[in-house]
N, CA, C and O atoms as a GROMACS GRO file, in nm:
protein
  392
    1TRP      N    1   8.453  11.239   7.272
    1TRP     CA    2   8.560  11.343   7.259
    1TRP      C    3   8.591  11.459   7.375
    1TRP      O    4   8.628  11.571   7.341
    2LEU      N    5   8.569  11.417   7.529
    2LEU     CA    6   8.554  11.444   7.634
    2LEU      C    7   8.711  11.465   7.669
    2LEU      O    8   8.743  11.560   7.740
    3PRO      N    9   8.829  11.356   7.608
    3PRO     CA   10   8.927  11.403   7.628
    3PRO      C   11   9.004  11.558   7.593
    3PRO      O   12   9.081  11.630   7.658
    4LEU      N   13   8.933  11.572   7.439
    4LEU     CA   14   9.013  11.666   7.426
    4LEU      C   15   8.984  11.794   7.513
    4LEU      O   16   9.087  11.848   7.556
    5PRO      N   17   8.864  11.854   7.546
    5PRO     CA   18   8.822  11.962   7.638
    5PRO      C   19   8.920  11.928   7.738
    5PRO      O   20   9.002  12.017   7.762
    6LEU      N   21   8.932  11.813   7.804
    6LEU     CA   22   9.017  11.782   7.978
    6LEU      C   23   9.180  11.842   7.912
    6LEU      O   24   9.262  11.885   7.994
    7ARG      N   25   9.210  11.841   7.791
    7ARG     CA   26   9.323  11.823   7.755
    7ARG      C   27   9.361  11.966   7.804
    7ARG      O   28   9.426  12.014   7.897
    8ALA      N   29   9.278  12.017   7.684
    8ALA     CA   30   9.278  12.195   7.705
    8ALA      C   31   9.273  12.267   7.850
    8ALA      O   32   9.325  12.372   7.888
    9LEU      N   33   9.195  12.176   7.913
    9LEU     CA   34   9.171  12.223   8.089
    9LEU      C   35   9.285  12.180   8.161
    9LEU      O   36   9.314  12.243   8.263
   10ALA      N   37   9.355  12.082   8.127
   10ALA     CA   38   9.507  12.040   8.196
   10ALA      C   39   9.624  12.152   8.133
   10ALA      O   40   9.669  12.247   8.197
   11VAL      N   41   9.656  12.121   8.004
   11VAL     CA   42   9.722  12.282   7.986
   11VAL      C   43   9.672  12.437   8.029
   11VAL      O   44   9.760  12.520   8.051
   12GLY      N   45   9.571  12.464   8.038
   12GLY     CA   46   9.553  12.573   8.116
   12GLY      C   47   9.578  12.583   8.251
   12GLY      O   48   9.644  12.661   8.319
   13ALA      N   49   9.499  12.470   8.282
   13ALA     CA   50   9.593  12.488   8.422
   13ALA      C   51   9.728  12.486   8.480
   13ALA      O   52   9.781  12.532   8.581
   14ALA      N   53   9.767  12.408   8.367
   14ALA     CA   54   9.930  12.400   8.422
   14ALA      C   55  10.036  12.530   8.362
   14ALA      O   56  10.155  12.540   8.389
   15VAL      N   57   9.942  12.638   8.261
   15VAL     CA   58  10.010  12.699   8.216
   15VAL      C   59  10.019  12.832   8.348
   15VAL      O   60  10.110  12.910   8.374
   16SER      N   61   9.888  12.816   8.406
   16SER     CA   62   9.853  12.895   8.520
   16SER      C   63   9.939  12.870   8.659
   16SER      O   64   9.977  12.939   8.754
   17LEU      N   65   9.948  12.727   8.614
   17LEU     CA   66  10.058  12.688   8.771
   17LEU      C   67  10.185  12.748   8.719
   17LEU      O   68  10.228  12.824   8.806
   18VAL      N   69  10.278  12.746   8.597
   18VAL     CA   70  10.389  12.792   8.580
   18VAL      C   71  10.378  12.948   8.593
   18VAL      O   72  10.485  13.006   8.609
   19LEU      N   73  10.239  13.042   8.587
   19LEU     CA   74  10.262  13.186   8.615
   19LEU      C   75  10.241  13.194   8.764
   19LEU      O   76  10.273  13.298   8.820
   20ALA      N   77  10.200  13.112   8.823
   20ALA     CA   78  10.230  13.118   8.996
   20ALA      C   79  10.336  13.078   9.079
   20ALA      O   80  10.326  13.051   9.199
   21ASP      N   81  10.450  13.074   9.005
   21ASP     CA   82  10.511  13.030   9.050
   21ASP      C   83  10.622  12.942   9.098
   21ASP      O   84  10.722  12.953   9.170
   22THR      N   85  10.536  12.806   8.994
   22THR     CA   86  10.577  12.673   9.099
   22THR      C   87  10.701  12.611   8.979
   22THR      O   88  10.716  12.679   8.878
   23ALA      N   89  10.766  12.516   8.991
   23ALA     CA   90  10.855  12.473   8.933
   23ALA      C   91  10.823  12.456   8.788
   23ALA      O   92  10.780  12.352   8.737
   24TRP      N   93  10.854  12.590   8.714
   24TRP     CA   94  10.801  12.549   8.562
   24TRP      C   95  10.825  12.402   8.467
   24TRP      O   96  10.744  12.336   8.401
   25TRP      N   97  10.968  12.383   8.492
   25TRP     CA   98  11.014  12.300   8.392
   25TRP      C   99  10.905  12.174   8.405
   25TRP      O  100  10.828  12.133   8.318
   26PRO      N  101  10.922  12.130   8.523
   26PRO     CA  102  10.812  11.991   8.464
   26PRO      C  103  10.692  11.994   8.399
   26PRO      O  104  10.651  11.924   8.307
   27VAL      N  105  10.621  12.121   8.482
   27VAL     CA  106  10.486  12.149   8.432
   27VAL      C  107  10.457  12.197   8.299
   27VAL      O  108  10.353  12.183   8.235
   28ALA      N  109  10.566  12.257   8.266
   28ALA     CA  110  10.588  12.303   8.087
   28ALA      C  111  10.595  12.197   8.007
   28ALA      O  112  10.547  12.195   7.894
   29ALA      N  113  10.679  12.068   8.081
   29ALA     CA  114  10.700  11.924   7.982
   29ALA      C  115  10.556  11.861   7.968
   29ALA      O  116  10.512  11.791   7.877
   30ALA      N  117  10.500  11.901   8.073
   30ALA     CA  118  10.369  11.791   8.088
   30ALA      C  119  10.270  11.918   7.983
   30ALA      O  120  10.180  11.868   7.916
   31ALA      N  121  10.280  11.997   7.979
   31ALA     CA  122  10.163  12.072   7.910
   31ALA      C  123  10.196  12.046   7.784
   31ALA      O  124  10.116  11.994   7.706
   32GLY      N  125  10.358  12.089   7.742
   32GLY     CA  126  10.376  12.000   7.577
   32GLY      C  127  10.291  11.920   7.531
   32GLY      O  128  10.207  11.929   7.442
   33SER      N  129  10.337  11.804   7.635
   33SER     CA  130  10.335  11.698   7.630
   33SER      C  131  10.157  11.653   7.608
   33SER      O  132  10.128  11.553   7.543
   34LEU      N  133  10.067  11.727   7.662
   34LEU     CA  134   9.959  11.743   7.644
   34LEU      C  135   9.900  11.810   7.531
   34LEU      O  136   9.835  11.746   7.450
   35ALA      N  137   9.922  11.967   7.518
   35ALA     CA  138   9.920  12.013   7.432
   35ALA      C  139   9.910  11.941   7.270
   35ALA      O  140   9.816  11.947   7.192
   36LEU      N  141  10.058  11.865   7.252
   36LEU     CA  142  10.096  11.818   7.161
   36LEU      C  143  10.011  11.674   7.112
   36LEU      O  144  10.010  11.607   7.008
   37GLY      N  145   9.939  11.664   7.251
   37GLY     CA  146   9.908  11.477   7.193
   37GLY      C  147   9.995  11.372   7.199
   37GLY      O  148   9.958  11.259   7.168
   38ALA      N  149  10.129  11.400   7.241
   38ALA     CA  150  10.232  11.308   7.237
   38ALA      C  151  10.258  11.250   7.411
   38ALA      O  152  10.299  11.306   7.513
   39ALA      N  153  10.208  11.107   7.376
   39ALA     CA  154  10.232  11.060   7.517
   39ALA      C  155  10.153  11.096   7.606
   39ALA      O  156  10.195  11.146   7.711
   40GLY      N  157  10.029  11.079   7.582
   40GLY     CA  158   9.926  11.221   7.638
   40GLY      C  159   9.921  11.134   7.813
   40GLY      O  160   9.936  11.199   7.917
   41ARG      N  161   9.899  11.000   7.813
   41ARG     CA  162   9.909  10.955   7.990
   41ARG      C  163  10.024  10.995   8.040
   41ARG      O  164  10.001  11.078   8.128
   42LEU      N  165  10.134  10.976   8.027
   42LEU     CA  166  10.282  11.051   8.062
   42LEU      C  167  10.232  11.179   8.087
   42LEU      O  168  10.202  11.203   8.204
   43GLY      N  169  10.217  11.268   8.001
   43GLY     CA  170  10.192  11.431   8.062
   43GLY      C  171  10.127  11.438   8.124
   43GLY      O  172  10.136  11.544   8.186
   44ALA      N  173  10.013  11.351   8.165
   44ALA     CA  174   9.904  11.366   8.269
   44ALA      C  175   9.936  11.316   8.365
   44ALA      O  176   9.864  11.340   8.462
   45ALA      N  177  10.032  11.242   8.382
   45ALA     CA  178  10.083  11.147   8.515
   45ALA      C  179  10.176  11.254   8.584
   45ALA      O  180  10.183  11.278   8.704
   46GLU      N  181  10.236  11.303   8.497
   46GLU     CA  182  10.323  11.419   8.496
   46GLU      C  183  10.302  11.547   8.582
   46GLU      O  184  10.365  11.588   8.679
   47LEU      N  185  10.214  11.588   8.529
   47LEU     CA  186  10.105  11.684   8.588
   47LEU      C  187  10.049  11.710   8.707
   47LEU      O  188  10.032  11.811   8.775
   48ALA      N  189  10.010  11.527   8.724
   48ALA     CA  190   9.944  11.527   8.827
   48ALA      C  191  10.026  11.531   8.973
   48ALA      O  192   9.987  11.572   9.082
   49LEU      N  193  10.170  11.464   8.928
   49LEU     CA  194  10.237  11.502   9.032
   49LEU      C  195  10.293  11.640   9.089
   49LEU      O  196  10.301  11.668   9.209
   50CYS      N  197  10.329  11.718   8.986
   50CYS     CA  198  10.317  11.829   9.003
   50CYS      C  199  10.202  11.905   9.041
   50CYS      O  200  10.224  12.008   9.104
   51ALA      N  201  10.098  11.877   9.019
   51ALA     CA  202   9.970  11.957   9.094
   51ALA      C  203   9.967  11.876   9.225
   51ALA      O  204   9.896  11.939   9.304
   52ALA      N  205  10.005  11.783   9.272
   52ALA     CA  206  10.009  11.713   9.438
   52ALA      C  207  10.108  11.787   9.492
   52ALA      O  208  10.112  11.815   9.612
   53ALA      N  209  10.197  11.825   9.405
   53ALA     CA  210  10.339  11.903   9.507
   53ALA      C  211  10.293  12.012   9.497
   53ALA      O  212  10.317  12.070   9.603
   54SER      N  213  10.225  12.095   9.412
   54SER     CA  214  10.204  12.251   9.455
   54SER      C  215  10.104  12.276   9.559
   54SER      O  216  10.094  12.375   9.631
   55ILE      N  217  10.021  12.155   9.555
   55ILE     CA  218   9.900  12.146   9.603
   55ILE      C  219   9.955  12.092   9.798
   55ILE      O  220   9.869  12.077   9.884
   56GLN      N  221  10.066  12.078   9.819
   56GLN     CA  222  10.134  12.012   9.931
   56GLN      C  223  10.225  12.156   9.961
   56GLN      O  224  10.267  12.162  10.076
   57ALA      N  225  10.263  12.279   9.867
   57ALA     CA  226  10.325  12.292   9.880
   57ALA      C  227  10.256  12.451   9.937
   57ALA      O  228  10.290  12.525  10.029
   58THR      N  229  10.161  12.457   9.853
   58THR     CA  230  10.050  12.619   9.899
   58THR      C  231   9.923  12.569   9.894
   58THR      O  232   9.840  12.656   9.866
   59GLY      N  233   9.879  12.458   9.911
   59GLY     CA  234   9.771  12.484   9.933
   59GLY      C  235   9.672  12.462   9.887
   59GLY      O  236   9.699  12.477   9.768
   60LEU      N  237   9.563  12.433   9.891
   60LEU     CA  238   9.472  12.378   9.755
   60LEU      C  239   9.383  12.514   9.712
   60LEU      O  240   9.332  12.592   9.793
   61ALA      N  241   9.375  12.524   9.564
   61ALA     CA  242   9.348  12.658   9.492
   61ALA      C  243   9.291  12.587   9.384
   61ALA      O  244   9.333  12.480   9.340
   62THR      N  245   9.156  12.673   9.327
   62THR     CA  246   9.136  12.667   9.173
   62THR      C  247   9.216  12.561   9.113
   62THR      O  248   9.198  12.440   9.125
   63THR      N  249   9.313  12.627   9.042
   63THR     CA  250   9.464  12.642   8.928
   63THR      C  251   9.507  12.476   8.981
   63THR      O  252   9.484  12.391   8.895
   64ASN      N  253   9.551  12.436   9.078
   64ASN     CA  254   9.626  12.335   9.128
   64ASN      C  255   9.523  12.245   9.131
   64ASN      O  256   9.562  12.134   9.093
   65ALA      N  257   9.379  12.249   9.169
   65ALA     CA  258   9.255  12.155   9.187
   65ALA      C  259   9.254  12.092   9.048
   65ALA      O  260   9.259  11.972   9.022
   66LEU      N  261   9.247  12.209   8.950
   66LEU     CA  262   9.154  12.139   8.847
   66LEU      C  263   9.252  12.083   8.718
   66LEU      O  264   9.239  12.022   8.612
   67ALA      N  265   9.337  12.132   8.783
   67ALA     CA  266   9.489  12.058   8.685
   67ALA      C  267   9.516  11.890   8.826
   67ALA      O  268   9.588  11.801   8.783
   68LEU      N  269   9.494  11.883   8.880
   68LEU     CA  270   9.497  11.755   8.934
   68LEU      C  271   9.392  11.687   8.893
   68LEU      O  272   9.406  11.579   8.837
   69VAL      N  273   9.290  11.733   8.911
   69VAL     CA  274   9.125  11.664   8.843
   69VAL      C  275   9.122  11.652   8.691
   69VAL      O  276   9.061  11.564   8.631
   70ALA      N  277   9.185  11.735   8.643
   70ALA     CA  278   9.200  11.652   8.516
   70ALA      C  279   9.274  11.594   8.441
   70ALA      O  280   9.224  11.540   8.343
   71SER      N  281   9.445  11.586   8.465
   71SER     CA  282   9.496  11.478   8.498
   71SER      C  283   9.459  11.359   8.507
   71SER      O  284   9.464  11.271   8.420
   72ILE      N  285   9.390  11.350   8.691
   72ILE     CA  286   9.340  11.189   8.690
   72ILE      C  287   9.270  11.129   8.575
   72ILE      O  288   9.292  11.024   8.516
   73LEU      N  289   9.136  11.267   8.546
   73LEU     CA  290   9.104  11.190   8.419
   73LEU      C  291   9.100  11.173   8.336
   73LEU      O  292   9.015  11.103   8.282
   74LEU      N  293   9.240  11.260   8.258
   74LEU     CA  294   9.324  11.235   8.124
   74LEU      C  295   9.401  11.071   8.193
   74LEU      O  296   9.376  10.984   8.110
   75LEU      N  297   9.449  11.035   8.265
   75LEU     CA  298   9.475  10.901   8.269
   75LEU      C  299   9.405  10.809   8.266
   75LEU      O  300   9.433  10.698   8.222
   76TYR      N  301   9.278  10.854   8.325
   76TYR     CA  302   9.196  10.711   8.310
   76TYR      C  303   9.138  10.705   8.179
   76TYR      O  304   9.116  10.599   8.120
   77LEU      N  305   9.112  10.816   8.135
   77LEU     CA  306   9.058  10.808   8.029
   77LEU      C  307   9.137  10.813   7.850
   77LEU      O  308   9.085  10.776   7.745
   78GLY      N  309   9.280  10.874   7.875
   78GLY     CA  310   9.340  10.869   7.788
   78GLY      C  311   9.338  11.001   7.739
   78GLY      O  312   9.295  11.093   7.809
   79SER      N  313   9.384  11.020   7.612
   79SER     CA  314   9.406  11.118   7.543
   79SER      C  315   9.326  11.178   7.411
   79SER      O  316   9.333  11.275   7.336
   80GLY      N  317   9.268  11.094   7.426
   80GLY     CA  318   9.176  11.088   7.342
   80GLY      C  319   9.164  11.062   7.143
   80GLY      O  320   9.218  10.953   7.126
   81ALA      N  321   9.146  11.083   7.089
   81ALA     CA  322   9.089  11.049   6.932
   81ALA      C  323   9.186  11.114   6.831
   81ALA      O  324   9.226  11.067   6.725
   82CYS      N  325   9.232  11.301   6.921
   82CYS     CA  326   9.328  11.363   6.776
   82CYS      C  327   9.427  11.362   6.888
   82CYS      O  328   9.421  11.461   6.961
   83THR      N  329   9.530  11.258   6.921
   83THR     CA  330   9.672  11.264   6.950
   83THR      C  331   9.736  11.230   6.841
   83THR      O  332   9.669  11.213   6.739
   84VAL      N  333   9.896  11.211   6.837
   84VAL     CA  334   9.965  11.198   6.774
   84VAL      C  335  10.011  11.116   6.824
   84VAL      O  336   9.949  11.027   6.766
   85TRP      N  337  10.084  11.057   6.900
   85TRP     CA  338  10.138  10.942   6.932
   85TRP      C  339  10.074  10.886   7.087
   85TRP      O  340  10.044  10.958   7.182
   86ARG      N  341  10.064  10.748   7.081
   86ARG     CA  342  10.015  10.695   7.203
   86ARG      C  343  10.088  10.599   7.212
   86ARG      O  344  10.070  10.512   7.128
   87PRO      N  345  10.162  10.585   7.280
   87PRO     CA  346  10.254  10.435   7.296
   87PRO      C  347  10.202  10.358   7.374
   87PRO      O  348  10.211  10.237   7.353
   88GLU      N  349  10.133  10.407   7.482
   88GLU     CA  350  10.070  10.339   7.584
   88GLU      C  351   9.970  10.215   7.565
   88GLU      O  352   9.948  10.108   7.624
   89ASP      N  353   9.904  10.304   7.418
   89ASP     CA  354   9.822  10.152   7.389
   89ASP      C  355   9.866   9.979   7.349
   89ASP      O  356   9.809   9.870   7.356
   90ARG      N  357   9.966  10.017   7.316
   90ARG     CA  358  10.070   9.857   7.305
   90ARG      C  359  10.074   9.793   7.414
   90ARG      O  360  10.090   9.671   7.420
   91TRP      N  361  10.060   9.866   7.511
   91TRP     CA  362  10.068   9.790   7.667
   91TRP      C  363   9.936   9.757   7.714
   91TRP      O  364   9.907   9.638   7.732
   92LEU      N  365   9.829   9.873   7.741
   92LEU     CA  366   9.736   9.860   7.771
   92LEU      C  367   9.642   9.798   7.697
   92LEU      O  368   9.537   9.782   7.759
   93THR      N  369   9.642   9.761   7.600
   93THR     CA  370   9.540   9.634   7.486
   93THR      C  371   9.600   9.521   7.477
   93THR      O  372   9.548   9.425   7.420
   94ARG      N  373   9.731   9.516   7.539
   94ARG     CA  374   9.796   9.376   7.510
   94ARG      C  375   9.736   9.244   7.611
   94ARG      O  376   9.729   9.248   7.734
   95ARG      N  377   9.703   9.143   7.534
   95ARG     CA  378   9.652   9.029   7.649
   95ARG      C  379   9.776   8.928   7.669
   95ARG      O  380   9.817   8.855   7.579
   96ALA      N  381   9.830   8.933   7.793
   96ALA     CA  382   9.917   8.869   7.850
   96ALA      C  383   9.883   8.731   7.852
   96ALA      O  384   9.988   8.679   7.890
   97SER      N  385   9.808   8.649   7.837
   97SER     CA  386   9.793   8.540   7.856
   97SER      C  387   9.762   8.461   7.739
   97SER      O  388   9.740   8.341   7.755
   98GLU      N  389   9.757   8.517   7.610
   98GLU     CA  390   9.754   8.482   7.463
   98GLU      C  391   9.883   8.408   7.420
   98GLU      O  392   9.898   8.372   7.304
   0.00000   0.00000   0.00000
């Protein structure tokens, strides 16, 4: 159940990035994807890129650091049990040698 609080943390950090005058539409798209639980790893990857760009542009702050850490953990762990759509499971669980 760890990915569910991580998704909430990532969405909260993304909202604070939007409020801090970061380029809002990619961050908002990533937050929407994570909040709805649709393609969570894709949204986490997008949020990680936006957080890294924010760190490069404005320096390390609490909000962009939390967004980066939560999105990397979501990339590793997946979006959890309460997701609507997980398209990446088909590729991650497939065994190519068989």
